[in-house]
N, C-alpha and C positions, 0 to 999 in steps of 0.2 A: 416605542418603538411595536407598540399593539395601539390598535386605534378601535372605536365599534361606533358603531352608529345606530339609531334606535328601533329597536325590533331584529337586529341582525346579531348573526353571531363573531364577536371581538375576530379583528383581521388580525394576524401576526406578521409584522412586517419588519422585513429587515433593512439593515441601514445600506444607505446609499453607497455602493463600490463594494457590494457582498459579492462574493465569486461565485457563480452558480455555474458549478461546474462535474465533468463527467472524468472518468478513469479508464486508459487500456494497458497496458508494457508488449514492448515489441514483440518478444514470442508468440506471445497466448492470440494475437491477431494479424503480425503482417504474413507468414508464410512465406514466398520466393525466398526458402531459402540457400536456392543456388545464385540466385540472382546477384549481377554486378559486384561480380567478384565478393561478395558475404561468405566469409568464412564459417568453421565450423565452432558451433557452442558445444558447452557440457548439456544441453539439451536436447539437441540434436544426436547426440553420443548414447544416454541417458535413458532415452523413448525410442530407442532400437532394443534393448531388454528385455526379452521375453519375460511377461509381469509385471514389469515397472510401471504400466500406464496403464489404464484403463482399456477393454477391447483393444489395445496394440495401438492407440492413438498416436501420433504427433502432429505439430505445430509447423508440419512441411507445404503445406496450404495456411490451413488454420481460417483468417477470416478474408483471405488476402485483400486485407488491407494495404498490401506494401500496394498493389498495381490499383487500390480500388478507392485510394484516400481523398481523394477528391472527392467522392458520393461523398463517404462519410462524414466530410468535415461541412457539405451541406447539411449530412443527417443532423450534425452537432448546431448548423443556424436555426433549422427547425424547430429543435427544442428549447433556442432561445439561451442555450448557455453561454456567457461571457467569458468560458476559461476552461483549460482543458488538459489533463496531465497524461502523459506518454513518456514512453521509456524510449532511445536511441539503442540499439543493440550495438555493443559493444564490439563484433565481430562482424560489422559491416562499415566498420570504421576502422579501427584497424583489424585485422584478418587475423593477424598472428596474437596480437595482444597488446603488440609493441611493433614499432619499426616504422616499417611503410602503412603509410595513411593511404587509406581508398577513394580513394576524389572523387567514384559514383557513389558512393555511401551518402559522404556530406555532400552532394547535391540533392538528393532525397530530401534529406533532412530540410535543405534550405528550402526548396519547395514546398514543403510539408509545412513547417513554421509561417514562411508567408502568409502560403493561403488561409491560417489560423487569424493570422492578424488583421487579414484585408477581409476577414468575417466580423471584425471586434473579439476574437478569443486570444484570450493573452494564455500562453502556452508555460505550465511548470512542465519543466522537463527531469526527468529522473535518468540519470548516468547510470545505473547498475540494477537493473532487476530481474537477476538469475542468471544471465548469459554471458557466462562468464567462458573467454574464448578458448575452446579445448586444448592449444596449445600451450597454454598459462596453466590448465590444470593439469597437462603432463608434466609440466614442470617442478609441479607440488601445488598447484591452485591457491586459495588461501590459508594455505596450514603452511606458509611460506611469507616470510616479508615480503619480497620480493616483489609479490603481486600488489600489494598495496603502493610502492611505490612507482609500478607500469599503469594502477590507476589515475594516481595524479598526473603521471602525464596524457595519459587517455584524457581526464577533465582539461587539459590545457589546449589540449587539439578542439575540444568541443567549446571550451570559452573563447579561442580566437576565431570558430568557424560563424558561433552562434552570437555570443555574449551581446552583440550591439543590437540583437532584437527579443533577447530574453531575460530577463532579470532575477527568477526565479529559479532555483535548481533546488531538488533532490541528489544528492549524494545517494544515497545506500537505503534501497528498502529492504526494511524488516533482516535486521542484520540475526536477530535472536532466530526467528524461521530458517532463516538459511544453516545457520550451526546447529538447528535441532533435527529439523527435514534433511537435511542434507548433505548432514556430518554426526550426526549421532545415532538416528536410527532409519537414514537410508532409504526412505520415502522418495526424497527430492533428489535431480544430480545436484555432487554427482555419486550418491550411492553411497556413501564410506557410512560407517558404523563406529567412531572410535569416541571415547566420550572427553579425552584429554584432546582429541583434533580437531574437537567442537568448540571447544572454549577459546582454542589456540585461534580459531576460525574467526569468530565472534571479536577476539580483540583484534587481528589482523585487519578484519570489515571497521571496527571504530575508528583505526588508523588509519586507513585509507580515508574513509569522511574527513577527518584533520587536515591529512594533506591536502586533498584536493578542495577543500573547502578554501583553504590559501591560497593555492590555484585559481578557483574560481573569483575572487575578492582582488586578486591583483590584474591591475589594466583594465579589467572589463569594465561596462559600462555602470554611471552612478547608480548605489542601492541596490547592486548586486546582491544576492540575499542566499543561502545554504545551506540546508538542513535535512533531516534525518526522517524516512517515515517509518515511524516506529510500530510496530504492529503489538498493539496495548492490549492488556486485557486487566479490567477493572476485578478487583480479589473480595470474594465474601468468604466467611470463616460460616461453616457448613452449622455449627452449634455458634451463635454469637455468643453464648453466655457461658463457653468454655475456656479457658485462657489458653489450653493447648491448640485447641480448633485458631483460637486468634494469631498464636503464637505462628503454628503452620502457614495461615494466611502471609504474614507479613512475607515467612520466608518465601513463600512461593511468588508472591510480588516481587522479592528481591530478585529470584530469579527470571524472571519474563520482563520487568518493570523497571527497574531501581538500578541491577546493571548496567543499562545502555544510555539513560536518561543523565545519571551522577557525573557519569565521567566528562560525559562533551558537554555538562554544564557545569564544569569544573569543582566539581566535589571529588575526584578519585572514584576509584572502585569503591562501593558500600563495605564497609569493614564485616560487617555482619556472614557477607558474600562471598567476601574472599577468604573468611575462616571456613565456609562451608565447601568452597571449592578445593581447599589447602587441603580439605580433610577426604574429600574426592578425587583430587585426581595427584595430589602432590604441589610440589613448590607451582607457582606460577613463572617459570622461568622464560617464557615469550615475553612475557611483560618488562620491558629493559629501559633502563632511565630514558628521561625526556618523553617518551612515549605518553604519559598521560597530560604532560602539558600541548603534546600535537593534538592529543583528543579535545581537548579544553579548549584548542579555536573555537569550540563553540557551535549552535545550531541559529540561526537567524528566524528560524521560526521551527515550532514541533510539528511535526505531520504526525498525524492522529491515524492511524487504522484500526479502526475499532467495527467489530461483529458481533461479539456475545461477552459472556461475563467467564470467569471460571470461580468456581463454589470449593472450596480445599478443606480438607480435615485432619487431624494430626493422623500419622501413622509411619512408626519406627521398624518397620519391618526390613526384608530385602534390600543391599539398593541403597544409593547415596540420595534417595530424598525423602524427608523428614513429613514429608505432607503426600496427600494421595487428592486427586481429582475429581469429584462427585458430580455424577453425570446428570441432574441437574434436578430441578422443582417439578412437582405434578401439579400439572394445572395452568402451568408458565406457556403460553404459546411461543411453537417453535417453527422455523423455516422445515425446506424439504429436506435437510443435511439434518434435521435434528439437533439444530444451535437454538437456544434459549433467545427470545425476542425480549430484550430488558431496553428499551432504551434512556428510561431514567438512569440507568447507570453510565450512558453516553454522558448525561447532563453530568455527573457527579464525578466522570473522569478529566471534563475539561474543567469544571473547579477546582481538581484536586491539581491539574497538571498547571493552573496562572495562581496556586498556593504555593507551591512546591517551586518552580520555575518562574520568581515575577516578573512582568515586563514583557516577558517572550511571546511573540505571535502567533499563534494557532492557526493551523488549518487541518480539516477534517478531511486524509488527503486521500483514504478508503470509507466507504460502510457501505453498504449491500446487502442480499439476500438471496439464496439460491432457492427458487423456483419455477416447476419444470412445466407450467401453463403454455398450453402448444396455439397455432392458431383456429380458431374455432371454425365454422360453417361458412358462418361472413367474413372471412380471412382476413378477423382481428384477432389478435389476441388480449383476454380479458382478463388481467393479473390483478384483481382488486386488492389481493394480500400483499401483493409489492406497494401499490398505492397505499395504503392504511402501515406496513413500514415506514416510504417516506415521511409519511405525514407525521408519524410518531418520536421519527427520528430528528427531523426539521425543527420539532414542535420541540424536543431536548437541547437540542444548538439554540438556538429561540433563548430560550429560560437560562440557558447559559451565558448567553450574553446579557440579557438582562440582568444577573448575579456578577457583571463585572466580564465577564471571560472574554478577553481579543481574540474571538473566532474570526478572520477574516474571510472564510469562505467553507465548501462544502463539497467536495467530489466524489460523487458517486460512482460507485463499485458493482455495474461497468454500463461503459456506455453502449457495450452492446455484448452478446452471448459470444464464448471464445473457449480458447485452449482452456482448461483449469486444470493446469500439470498435473498429477497424479491421479486427477479420476479423470481425466481426456477433455471430452465433449461432454457428457451428459448434465454436469450442474449449467443453468442461466440463471445469471447475475444481471443480465444484460438490463438497459431500457429498450433497447431495437433487439426483436429476434431476429436471429440468424439459421437461413435455413441450410442445413447440413450437408446438402448435397447440390445445391444452386448458388447456397452465398446470399440467395436474396435477403433483400431488409426488409423490416415491417416495426414501426414503429409500437408498443406496445401501450395502452390503455394507459399504463404507468408513464412512459414515456410522454406523452400527452401531456399527464397530469403534471410530469415535472416540470413539460414546457410552460405549460400556465403560471407553476409558481415564478420561475425564472423570469418569465415577462413581467408579472407582477411584481415582482421583489417582497414578495410573502406567499404565506401556506393557505394555499385558499379557504373558504370559510367553507365551502361547497366540497367534499371531496372527491367527488363521482368527476372524470374528465367528460362527460355528455351532461353535467349539470344537475343532475338527480343526489340529491340527499340522500347518506345511509347512518 
């Protein structure tokens, strides 16, 4: 996968069929929240709570992707991508979360999927990227088991509508983040602060995955696959020579990573974390007989959402956590959000997943960085830091592939600058700049660089999209 020419730097080439992709989610880009019979979601409601979202921003208009999707697919084609991950808005298809199916919502996604395929772009479809229909939340949301059953029926509707053209499905995006930010800390919709409730929610999300995966694999096209996109954080003990820090790092890894990966891959909930939760919240009475078998329907691929690492030290103070997350190391480069940039940890994460869950394909379903670069006087967005970020992380993927990790693709987060949940619109993750007033799209220098990488199937030996080395 690596070729050299005399006098030239090595060209890091990826295998044929590697997916060069981009990612979006419905609420973050679509807007048009009242169009074509769409129902209310928990984010429509939450974003109107005073102080919940920076600057009072909402997803009402977002990037206007719902109305401009043909323009955005044309952008993907200019980026030379052959894959795109996006989510279906549950309340566009089932406005109440159950019962009546909104045919206009199905028709919209029909057109979008067809337009992707016409451009040679393979869809990776996410069923749940956090926009739970508000009527289901009013009935108890993810804290009750019925929501997992409703989700399975929603999955069946989507399979029947799109399964002839969609092979790969992400059932749930980042179940840990849903539980942590939405139900434990109250920072995301629906804004709950309940520790046991958050663990219950995470269990029901995994149950929903198992039920939905069974539906998606039933009567669908040959080779249909279902998986979860996990928010995975490699862990580093603050002091690797300190046994207490090493133990704290393993416990935190169980909280963030193993609690989700192990049961989906047939190992059940890890024993150390079961003991942790039983001490913190009491009996796990929401886990019923048969649930773990349902969850162990498995994941036909592991979706890896990777942004940074987690450095942990032992801390036995107040509260249920026998660890403390350390801010980071001095001298390590950071994004404009302050997240450490450590591409080597992505390589190690992919190799770990290959070792722990052998034979399961890997997809980097999200990876990206916040850089707040704006158009310069020439109208272009010269985001060299994002090019360096892309280069480093794609090189890490290449290294993992060379060492045997079965990585099938890389989906950059995000295609374009979008509504970034509780942070509103100030973070910019996109390969494409979106003007907040006009919604005008401008491909950034990083987008042109990524287009070259995708066209060549290789990491360009020269970093700059203009051809000037750095």
